[in-house]
N, C-alpha and C positions, 0 to 999 in steps of 0.2 A: 521839613521845609523845602529841601531839594526836590522831593517828590511832588509837592504842590506846584513849585515853579515849573517843573517838567511838564506836569499835566496842563498848567496854564499855557505853557509854550505850545504844546500840542493843540490846545483849543484855539490859540491865536492862529497857528498855521492852518488849521482846518477852516477857521473863519475866512482867512484871506484866500484860501483855495476855492471855497464856495463863492466868495465875492467875485473872484476872477472868472469863474465859470458863468456867473450871472451876467457879467459884463460882456463875455464872449457871446452869450446867448442874445443879449440886446443888440450886439453888433451884427449878428447873423440875421436877426429880425429886420434891422435897418437895411440890410442888403437884399431883403426879400426872401431869405431862407430861414428855416427854423426846424431843427431836428426835434420833433415833438414826440412821436410815438414809435417811429421806426417801422410803421405798418404800411404796406402797399396793398391796395385792392385792385384786382384785375378782372375786367369783364370784357373779353375780346372774342369776336366771332371767328370761327374757323381756325382754331389754334390746335395743332396736333399735339399728342402727348409728349413727343420728343422736344418740341419747341416750348411747351409749358415747363418741362423739366429743365431745359436750358435757361429759361427766364428765371425760374425759381432758384437755381443754383447760383447764377450770377448775382441776383439780388441778395441772397444770403451771404455770399462771399463779401459783399459790400456792407453787410451789417443790417440788412432789411429783411423783415418777415413778410412774405407775400401770400395772399389767399385769393383763389379764383372764385369769383362770384357768379352764380348761375344766372345766365342772361335772361331766363324766364322766371326769376325769383318772385316777381310780383304777380305773375299770372298762372303759375303751375300749381295745381291743387295737390299733386303727390308730394310736394316738399312739405315736410313736417313743420309744425309751428315752431318747434325748438330750433330746427336747422335754419328756418327763415330768420328768426330773431338773432341767431348767432351771426349770420351773414350781414344782417342790417347793422348789428353792433360793430362788426369789423369795419363796415363802411364808415360809420360815425367816428371810429377811432383812427381811421387812416389819414396820413398826411399826404399821401400820393395816391392817385387813381389812374390806372391805365384803362381807357375806356374807348368805346366805339360810338361816335355820334352823341357823346355826352351821356351815355347810359349810366344811370345811378349817381351822377354827379349831384342831383337834387336830394340824394339820400345821405350825403356826406355832411360834415359839421364844420365848426370853426377850426377844427384840427387840420383841415385840408390846406395844403400849401401849393400843390402843383397838380394840375390836371393835364395828363398826356393823352391826346386823342390819336387813335390809329387812322383817322380820316385826314384828308387834306382840307376839306371844307369845314368851316367852323361857324357857320351861320346859326346853328342851334344855341350858341353861346351869346348871341347878341341880345341886348335887353328887349323884353317884350314891350308891347304898347303901354302897359301900365308901369313900366320902369323896372319891373322885377326881372330876375334872371335865374337860371338853374344853378349858378354859382352860389355857394353858401356865404361868401363875403367878397369884397372887392380886392382883397390882397392875394387872391389865388393866381398863380402864374399858369398860363395856358400855352401848351405847345401842340403843334399838329405834326403830321407825318409827311410833310412836303418833301419830295425827293424820292419817296418810296414807290410812287405810282407812275413815274415816267416810262419805265419799260413796258408795263402792261397796257397803259392807255395809248401810248404811241402805236403799239401793234394793232389795237382796236381801230385807231384812226386809219391806218394803212389798209386794214381789212375792209372797212366800209367804203373807203375811196375806190378800191379796186372793184368792189361789188357794184358800185354805181357806174364807174367808168367802163367796166367790162360787161355791163348789162346783165348782171346775175339774175335780176328778177325775171327777165325774159326766159332764161334757161331753167329757172325754178318752175315756171309755168309749163314749159315744155316737158319737164320731167313728170309733173303732175298729170299732164295730158297724154303721156307716153308718145310724145311727138318729137321727131328728129328735127329740131327747130331751124330757123333761118340763120344766115350769117348777118350780123349787124355791125355797124360802125362802132369802134371802141376808142377809148382814150387811154393815155398812159401817165404815170407819175413822171416818167422821164421827159424832160423838156417842158413840163408844166410849171407855171408860176403860182406861188402860194402867198396868201396873206395869213399870217399867224397872229391871231388876236388873243393876246395873253402869252407873254414870253417867259413864264416861269419854268419850272422843271419839266412839266408835261409838254408845253409848247416847244421848248427848246430841244427836248429829247426827240420829239417828232421831226423837227426841222433838220436835225443831224441825220436821221434815218432817211428822210426825203432826199437830202443832198447825196447820200450814199447810193440812192437809187436813180440818180441822174436828174433830179429836179432842176428847173431853170432858176429864176430869181425867187428868193424867199425874203419877204418883207415882214418884219416884225412890228407889231403895234402894242404899245404898253402905256401905262399911266405916265411914266417919266420920259419914255422915248429913248432912254439910255441903252447903250450897247454893253451888256454885262458878260456876254460870251463871245469874244472876238472870233471872227471867222465863220460864225454860224449864219448870221443874217447878212444879206446883201445891203439891206437898208433898215433903218429903224425910224419909227414914227410915233407920235403921241396919239392918245385917244381923239384929240381935237382934229387930227388930220385924217381920221378914219374914212370920212366920206370921199376925200380926194384920192386915197390910195386903194380903196377896196375894189374899185373897178379894174384894177390891174391884175387881179388874181383869177386864175382858172379854178381855184378852190380857196375857200375861206375856212380856216380851222380855228375854232373857238375853244379856249380853255380858261375862261375868266372866273375869278372868284365871285361869290354872290355878295355884292356890296351895294350901297345906295348909288354909287357912281356908275356901276355897270348895269343896274336895273333898266331894262328896256332899251339898251344901247343899240341893238339891231332892230330897227323898226322899218316901216314902209319906205322912208327916205333912204336909209342905208341899203335896203334890199334893192331899191330901184337903181342905185348907183353901181350894183354888181353887173358883171357880164350876164347876158341871158343864157350863156353856155356854161356858167359857173355852178359849182355845188357848194353847199354850206354844211359843215360838220360841227356839231356842238357837243363837247364832252365836259364842259365846265358847269354852268348853272343854267337851268331853264329860264330863270328870271331875266337873263340878259338878252333874250329874244322875245319880241312881241309876237306871240304865237299866231294870233289871228292874221297878222300882217304876213307872216311866213306862209300860212295856208293859202292866202290870196295870191301871193307871189308864185307859188307852185301851181296853183290852179290856172293862172293866166299865163304861165310860161315865162315869167319875168326872170326866173332862175331855172337851171336845168334839173336840179335835184337837191336833196338834203339827206343827212344822216343825223339822227337825234338820239342821244343816250340820256338826255335830261329834258324835262318838260316844265312848263309853268306850274302845272298841278300834277303831282304824282300820287298814285298811279294815273296814267292817262285814261280819261273816261272812255268807256266802251264805244260810245257813239261819236268819238272825235274823228274828223275826216282824215287825220294823218295816218290812221290805221290802214286805210284802203288805198292810199295814193301809191301808184306803182313806182313813182320816182322819189319815194321817201322811205328810208330805212329807219325803223323804230326799234330800239333796244331798251329794256327796262332798267336803266341806270346800273349797268353791269360792266362798263368799260374798266372801272377801277375796282372798288370794293377790296376784299381780301381773298378773292377767289383763285388767285395764283400763289402757289407756295413761295415763289421767289419774292413776291411782295411781302408776304408775312415774315420771311427771314430778314428782309431789309428793315421792316418796322421794329422787330424785336431788337435788332442790332442798334438801331437809332435810339430806342428807349434805354437800352443798357448803357450806351455811351453817355446819354443825358443824365442817367441816374448817377454815374460817376462824377459828372460835372456838379450835380446837385449836392452830393455829399461833401464835395470839396469847396462848396460855396462859389463855384464858377458860373458864368452866364450860360444859360441853356441854349442849345441849338433850336432853331425853328420856333423861337419865342414869338407869340402873337400879340399884336397891338390891337385890341378890340375897337379902339377908337378909329383906326384906319381900316379895320376889317380884314387884315392879313398880317 
C-alpha cells in the first residue's frame, strides 16, 4: 500500500513538474521566445576558421548546437545529395539562423524564432508585392548588425571625399599617361560644412571623424530630427526640412535605410537646392536618389561631384553614364559588407551577446520593426 502511494506521489510530482514546464513554455512563447530545438544555422560570408570556432564555442557554452551552412548549397554541384539534404534538414530544424542578406531564411520552417542578419540593411525581408515573405511565419524576430559598420563605412566616406576634393581622378589619368600633371585647386575636410542625411551609427561615426579632422558645421537630418548623440551635430533637422538645409553643406553624406519614406528622397528639386560646388556621397541605399536626376545634375554642373557606393539598380548597367563621368566615383557596394575583419569581429560579438539575451528571455539588441523599416 505504501509502495503504491509512493509511486502515485511520484507520478503526481512528475505531472506537476511537466505542467509547470508547459506553463513556462507558453509564457516564453507569449514573450516572443521559445526554446524549441536548440539548433542554430549559420551561413555567413568571409568568416575565418578562428572566428567560426569562437562562434561555435560560445554557442555551445550557452547550450546551442551550431552548424555552418554552405553559402553555395543550392547551386554547387560537387555537394553530395546526402550532404545537401542534411544541411537543408538542419535549416528546417533550426530555431535561430545567422544569415547574410536573408540567405536560406526561406529554407527554414515553423521552428524558426529568430533571424539574425549580418547586414545593416533589411529590405530583403520586406513583404513582396504579392504579400509573401522569405520569413516562414510572422512570429520570427529579426535583428540586424547595425553598429558594426560605422568604422569601415565612415573610412570609405572619408576616402572618397578626399579623392573628389583632392582631384584624384586627374592624377590617375596622369599616371596612366605617364604625365607629370598640373597643380589643381583642392578642397579640404577641414573647415567644410556637412549635411549628414541619416544619423544612425554610420552617419554619426562619420560625423565624429569629420569633427576630429577639423570640419566646420555638421548638420544632421533624420526622420525625427532628434539629437541622440549630444555634441556630435551642430544642428538637427527633420526630413521635411531637407530642402532648406541641404544648400548649406559643402558635402552631403547619405546613409539612409531603404524604406518607402526614403525612396526618391533626393531628386531634381533637392539636388537643385545644393551648392553647385558641393559633392554628394551615398553609402546608404540607391533607392533614396533619383539616379537620372543625379546624372543630369552632374552633366549640367549643378553639383560639383558625387561618390556612389549604392545604385538604383545593382549591378550598375555597363552603358550607364555614371561609369565615365570624371567627377563621379563609383564603387560596387563595397563600403560595408564584411570585407574588414574588424567588422566581422564586431558582428560575431553582437550575435553572441544577443544569443545570451535570447536564452535568458531578454529583449534583443537591434530588433527590427518591419512595419517601420528599421
